[in-house]
N, C-alpha and C positions, 0 to 999 in steps of 0.2 A: 694480767693487769692488776695494779695495786693503787689504793688510795692511802697515802702516807702522810703522817703528821710528825714533824720535827719541832721540838721546842727546847729551850735552854737559855742560859745567860748569854749576853753578847760576847763574842770572841771564843765560843766553844765549838766552832766549826760547822754550824748548821748549813750555811751557804756552800761551803767547801764540800761538805758531805753530799749535798744535792748535786753538785757539779760532777761528783765521782760516778754518776750514772753514765758519763761518757766512756768510762772504762769498760762498760758492757756493750759498747758499740752504738749507744743511743746519742742522738743529738738533743740538747736540752734548751728549752726556751724559758727564760726567767721573766716574769712580770715583776719588775723591780720597783716596788713602792718605797723601799728604804733609800733608793737612789745611791747604791754603793757598789753594785756588782762590777761595773766597768772600771772602777778605780782599784779593785782588789788585785794586787801584784801577783798573787799565786794563781789567778785565773787568766792572766794576760795571754799565755800561750794558747789556752783553749779558745779564747776570743779570736786571736789571730788566725788560728787554724779553722775557725768557723764551726767548732764543735759545740759551742754554746752561742745562743742568740739572746739579746737583751731588749726587752720592750720596757722602757722607763715610763712610769706614771709621772708626768711633768707638772701636773697641777699642784699648787700650794695648798696647805691646810686651810688658809683663809685668803680671801681676795682683797684684803685690806692690809695696810701697813701695821707694824707692831704698835706704833704710836696711836693710830686710829683705833686699834683693838682695845687698848687700855683706856683711852680718853673718851671714846664715843662707841661703846659696845653696840649701840643700836644700829650704827652704820654697818658694822660687821655682820649683823643679822639680816641686813637688807641686801647683801650681795651673796648670791648662791655659790657655795664651794663646789668645785668641779671634779675633785680627785676621785671620789667614789663613782661618779657618773662616767668618768673617763675609763675607769676599770670595767664598769658594766658594759660599755660599748665594745671593749675588747672581747669580753666573754660572749656577748651577743654574736660577734663575728665568728667565734668558734662554733657556737650553736648552729649558725647558718651553714657552716661547712659540714656539720654532721647531717643536717636535713638535706643538703644537696649531694651527700655522699662524696665529698671532696676530701682528699688526704692532706695532712699537714706535713711540712718538711721535718718537723721535730717529733720525737717519740715520747719526750718527757716534758711536762709543764710544771713549773715551780712558781708558787706565789710567795714572794719574799718582801714584806712579811704581812701576815694576817693582823698583827698588832698595829702596824701603821695603817693598814686598810681600815680597821675599825675606828681609828682616829678620824679618818676622812668621813666615814659614815656618821660618826658622832656629830661632826660639824654640820653635815648636811641635814640631819634630823633637827639640830638646833635652829638652822635657818628655816626649815619647813614649819616648825612649831613656834618659831619666834621666841624661843626660850634658851637662856644660857644654862640654866639648871634643869636637870631631868627630874620629872616626877615618875611615879609608877608607870604611867601610860607611855612616856617616852622610852623608858627602859624596855617596856614590852615591845615597842616598835623595833628597837635595835636588835633584841634577841630573836624576834620573828624573822627579820632580814638576815640575821646570821645563820639561822637554821636553813632558810631558803638558799643561802650562799653555799652551805655544805652540800645540799642535795643537787644544786646546779653543777658544782665542781665534780661531784661523783659522776654525773652524766657525761662529763667531758672525757671520761675513760673510753668513750666510743670513738674519740678522735686521737687521744694520746694513750700510749701504753701505760704510763704511770703519771699520776698527778700527786705532787708534793706540796703540802702547805706548811710554811715555816712560821713559828711564833716565838716571842720572847717568853721568859718565865716570870712568875709572880709568886712570892712566898707568902704563906699564911702563918702568922705568929700568935702564940698564946699570950694574951696581955699580962697575965699574972707572972708566968715564968720567963717570958721573953724567948721561949724556945720555938723553933720552926716546927709547925705541925703538918704542913703540906707544901709541896713544890708543884705548882700548877701552871698551866699556860696563862699568859697575860690576856685573858678574855673576860669581858664583863659578866657579872652575875653568876647564876647557877650553871651557865653553859660551860664554865671552866672545869666543872666536875664531870660534865656529861660528854665532853668532846670526844672521848675515846669510843663512844658507841658508833660514830660515823666512819671510823677508819679501820682498815685491816691491820695496819702497822702504826704504832705510836711509839716514837723513840725519844728519850730524854738525852740531850747531848751534854757532855762534860769534857774537861781536859785535865791532864796531869802534867804539871810543869816538870821540866828537866834542866838541870844545871849543865849537862853535857851536850844538849842539842835542843831541837825544837820541841814544843809540847806535844804530847800524844793525845789525839782526839778520840773520844769513846762515845758509844751510845748504850744506854740502858734499855733493854727490850722487854723487861718484865717489871711489875710494880714492886720496887723495893726502895728503901731510903726516902720514903715520903713522896716519891714522884709517881706520876701515872705513866704507864707504859703497857704495851701489849704487842704480841706478834702472832701471826698465823704460820710462821715458819719454824723450822728446827734450828733455833739459834741459842747461843749461850746467853746468860743474863746480861753480861757485859761483852760487847763486841767492838771492834774497830769501827770508827765512823766513816765507813767506806762501803759503797754499794757493790763494789767489786767483790767484797767479802760477804756482805749481807744477802745479795742476790746472785751469788756466784754461778748458780745453775743456768742463768740466762746469758752468760757471756757468749758473744758471737764468735 
């Protein structure tokens, strides 16, 4: 069992890498908060063969129109956002399966993406606190819930062999020099620096463009080039973004 964190820029193969768990004989369930998995052409055959399943979080970030949001923000705060709660209901159903000793049809669970999930949580906290702008207390609520999220997802390894959390990246830049000082997950506050402590595997995704063919997708498995990464496996610092390679000893 492994608790895995993938992060990187959009288009660097995070979702595709997670889907490569099927090459190990695993069936993969995506909790699709970004609402993109079903439209990815390269995953079409896996969807058709039922090697991956998708549960899309359908709720919008806000329950009001864009026009209402800008002209009457108080109305937006009066309608409870449902996205994070919809996600929580799914997780609760998995916890019940664990308690009842019921098996799931899939062996791998993927949350895609944590960045979008936190946007839903942000909107929910704004509604509950009746504030558009967060103070120290509101940020504390968000970070506490994020920590509880990690521990809850770790527990789901009793139901799924592997749990993968996907996030986008966020760069930190030195104001004087304009240079990038760190490449971190797009997570609020100090948690972006501490996220590695929750996971056995933390991989940073990247891609190398090619004039002759498709781009090559890679993962960094150790902390170099200002990114956070770690592995408990005997891996090279740079590997193909493919779990058939990363976890090859598990191939059925």
